[in-house]
C-alpha positions in Angstrom: 117.3 15.6 58.2 120.1 17.1 60.2 119.7 19.1 63.4 120.5 22.4 61.8 117.8 21.9 59.1 115.3 21.0 61.8 116.0 24.2 63.8 115.8 26.3 60.7 112.4 24.8 60.0 111.3 25.3 63.6 112.5 28.9 63.6 110.8 29.5 60.3 107.6 28.1 61.6 107.7 30.4 64.6 108.3 33.3 62.2 105.4 32.2 60.1 103.1 32.2 63.1 104.3 35.6 64.3 104.0 37.0 60.8 100.4 35.7 60.5 99.4 37.1 63.8 100.9 40.5 63.0 99.1 40.6 59.7 95.8 39.9 61.4 96.5 42.9 63.7 97.3 45.2 60.9 94.7 47.6 59.8 94.0 49.9 56.8 95.7 52.9 58.6 98.9 51.0 59.2 101.6 51.8 56.5 102.7 48.9 54.4 106.5 48.9 54.2 107.3 45.8 52.2 105.8 42.6 50.8 107.5 39.3 50.0 105.1 36.9 48.2 102.1 36.7 50.6 103.9 38.2 53.7 103.6 41.8 54.6 105.6 44.1 56.9 103.8 47.1 58.4 105.1 50.2 60.0 103.7 49.3 63.5 105.7 46.1 63.6 109.0 48.0 62.9 108.2 50.7 65.4 107.7 48.0 68.1 111.3 46.8 67.7 113.2 50.0 67.1 115.1 51.6 70.1 113.4 54.5 71.8 114.9 58.0 71.6 116.4 57.9 68.1 116.6 61.0 66.0 114.3 61.1 62.9 117.4 60.5 60.7 118.6 57.5 62.8 115.1 56.2 63.1 114.7 56.2 59.3 118.1 54.4 58.9 117.1 51.8 61.4 113.7 51.3 59.8 115.3 50.8 56.4 117.9 48.4 57.7 115.2 46.3 59.5 113.0 46.3 56.4 115.9 45.1 54.2 116.8 42.3 56.6 113.1 41.3 56.9 112.9 41.1 53.1 115.9 38.9 52.8 114.9 36.6 55.6 111.4 36.1 54.1 112.7 35.5 50.6 114.8 32.7 52.1 111.9 31.5 54.2 109.7 31.2 51.1 112.3 29.0 49.5 112.6 26.9 52.7 108.8 26.4 52.8 108.8 25.1 49.3 111.5 22.5 50.2 110.1 21.1 53.5 110.2 17.3 53.3 106.6 15.9 53.1 107.2 13.6 56.1 108.4 16.4 58.4 106.0 16.9 61.3 106.2 20.6 61.9 103.8 20.6 64.9 105.7 17.9 66.7 109.0 19.7 66.1 107.7 23.0 67.3 106.2 21.3 70.4 109.6 19.6 71.2 111.4 22.9 70.6 109.0 24.8 72.9 109.4 22.1 75.6 113.2 22.4 75.4 113.0 26.1 75.8 110.8 25.9 78.8 113.0 23.3 80.4 116.1 25.3 79.7 114.6 28.4 81.3 113.4 26.5 84.4 116.8 24.9 84.9 118.5 28.3 84.5 116.2 29.7 87.2 116.8 26.8 89.5 120.6 27.1 89.1 120.6 30.9 89.7 118.5 30.4 92.8 119.9 27.3 94.4 123.5 26.7 93.2 126.1 27.3 95.8 128.9 29.3 94.0 131.3 29.5 97.0 134.3 27.3 96.5 136.7 26.8 99.5 140.5 26.7 99.1 140.4 23.1 100.3 138.0 22.1 97.6 140.2 23.7 95.0 143.2 22.0 96.3 141.5 18.6 96.3 140.3 19.1 92.7 143.8 20.2 91.7 145.5 17.2 93.2 143.0 14.8 91.6 143.1 16.4 88.2 146.4 18.3 87.8 147.7 15.8 85.2 145.1 17.3 82.8 146.7 20.7 83.0 149.9 20.6 81.1 151.2 24.0 80.2 151.1 25.0 76.5 153.7 27.7 76.9 156.2 28.9 79.5 154.8 30.9 82.4 156.6 33.0 85.1 156.0 34.7 88.4 157.7 38.1 88.2 157.8 41.7 89.1 157.7 44.1 86.2 157.7 47.9 86.0 157.6 50.2 83.0 158.1 53.9 83.6 157.9 56.5 80.7 161.2 57.9 79.6 160.0 61.5 80.2 159.9 60.8 84.0 162.1 63.1 86.1 165.6 61.6 86.6 165.3 62.0 90.4 162.1 59.8 90.3 164.0 57.2 88.3 166.7 57.1 91.0 164.0 56.5 93.6 162.7 53.6 91.5 166.2 52.1 91.2 166.9 52.4 94.9 163.6 50.8 96.0 163.7 48.2 93.2 167.0 46.9 94.5 166.1 47.0 98.2 164.7 44.1 100.2 163.2 46.3 102.9 159.4 46.2 103.4 159.3 50.0 103.8 161.1 50.4 100.4 158.7 48.0 98.8 155.8 50.1 100.0 157.5 53.2 98.6 158.0 51.3 95.3 154.3 50.6 95.1 153.5 54.2 95.7 155.9 55.3 93.0 154.3 52.8 90.6 150.8 54.2 91.3 152.0 57.7 90.5 154.4 57.2 87.6 154.5 53.7 86.1 152.5 53.0 82.9 152.5 49.3 83.7 153.5 47.3 86.8 153.1 43.8 88.1 154.2 43.4 91.7 152.2 40.4 93.0 154.3 37.4 94.1 151.5 34.9 93.6 150.2 35.6 90.1 151.6 33.7 87.1 151.9 35.2 83.6 152.5 33.8 80.2 156.1 34.6 79.2 154.7 35.9 75.9 152.8 38.6 77.7 155.8 39.7 79.7 157.9 39.7 76.5 155.4 42.1 74.8 155.9 44.6 77.6 159.7 44.6 77.2 162.0 45.8 74.4 161.7 43.6 71.4 163.8 40.5 71.6 165.1 41.2 75.2 163.1 38.6 77.0 162.6 35.0 75.9 163.0 31.5 77.3 166.8 31.5 76.8 167.3 35.0 78.2 165.5 34.2 81.5 167.6 31.0 81.9 170.7 33.1 82.0 169.5 36.2 83.8 166.6 36.6 86.3 166.9 40.4 86.7 166.6 43.0 83.9 167.0 46.7 84.0 166.7 48.2 80.5 165.9 51.4 78.8 165.0 52.7 75.3 163.5 55.8 73.8 160.1 55.1 75.3 160.5 53.6 78.8 162.7 52.5 81.7 162.1 48.8 82.3 162.5 46.8 85.5 162.0 43.0 85.4 162.7 40.4 88.0 161.9 36.7 87.3 160.8 34.9 90.6 159.9 31.5 89.2 159.6 29.7 85.9 157.4 26.8 84.7 158.2 25.4 81.3 156.0 24.2 78.5 154.7 20.7 79.2 155.1 21.0 82.9 152.0 20.8 85.2 150.5 24.2 85.7 150.4 25.5 89.2 147.0 25.8 90.8 147.2 29.6 90.9 147.5 29.7 87.1 144.4 27.4 86.4 142.3 28.4 89.5 139.6 30.2 87.5 139.3 27.3 85.0 139.2 24.8 87.9 136.5 26.8 89.6 134.4 26.7 86.4 134.7 22.9 86.3 133.7 22.5 89.9 130.7 24.7 89.5 129.7 22.9 86.3 129.8 19.6 88.2 127.7 21.1 91.0 125.2 22.3 88.5 124.8 18.9 86.9 124.5 17.2 90.4 121.9 19.8 91.5 119.7 19.3 88.4 120.0 15.5 88.8 118.9 15.7 92.4 116.0 18.0 91.4 114.9 15.6 88.7 114.9 12.7 91.1 113.2 14.6 93.9 110.4 15.7 91.5 110.0 12.2 90.3 109.7 10.8 93.8 107.2 13.5 94.8 105.0 12.8 91.7 105.3 9.1 92.3 104.3 9.4 96.0 101.2 11.5 95.0 100.2 9.0 92.3 100.7 11.5 89.6 102.5 9.0 87.5 100.7 6.2 85.6 102.6 3.6 83.6 100.7 1.4 81.2 103.5 -0.7 79.8 102.6 -4.4 79.4 
């Protein structure tokens, strides 16, 4: 029997248990909403799971939707029950499933409490140097400056954009940022962030920016009926090249934290074993 079938049976068994308990709780005053073979759904059970604060109309819609779903699930469960293999040990499977849920919750609590999530620049650099061959680019990426200003913007403001865009003075750059905050619909002015060229192309007039175009020209100043466009390509990394650390930093951090998590849980498991062994809480009767 495959894993999926086992979990279906386990989930079904839990539903059976819950349904049986709820049926025992039901009384003569509780409205019966539906019955599928020997299983019954009562109003009190539905009210327990419906969100609070619904209007009478929304409450009725939610009640009907829940009831319909319950009916379909229990029709399928009835069929599943009839087809349980005779050698399937439901109690053992439920116990194993319960144990795995408890273990998962405990490990999650330990990780949330004890895992150090701070990653230094040095650790990121070390990981990158040891693993950068794994991070080949799947598409061209660029560092760039990009500004899009709506066509309706006053011409004097556009002149200010053009002046500051071409300038290399720090004061003019600050003015450019201020203009972007006030008038630009989109702007990227960070020197350190890498973007997929496809993303930049989508911000520009159709067909104006592609791999060939940025090989021949690094600075673009375009316009159409919708926007004024300013684009300056600072650096290019081609498909198949090794991705720079700044581009894969978030992914690298996730890998580092995952390794820390595994190491933490392994240490915890060993510490608990040693403690239990020292206190003679472990008995081994193998011959």
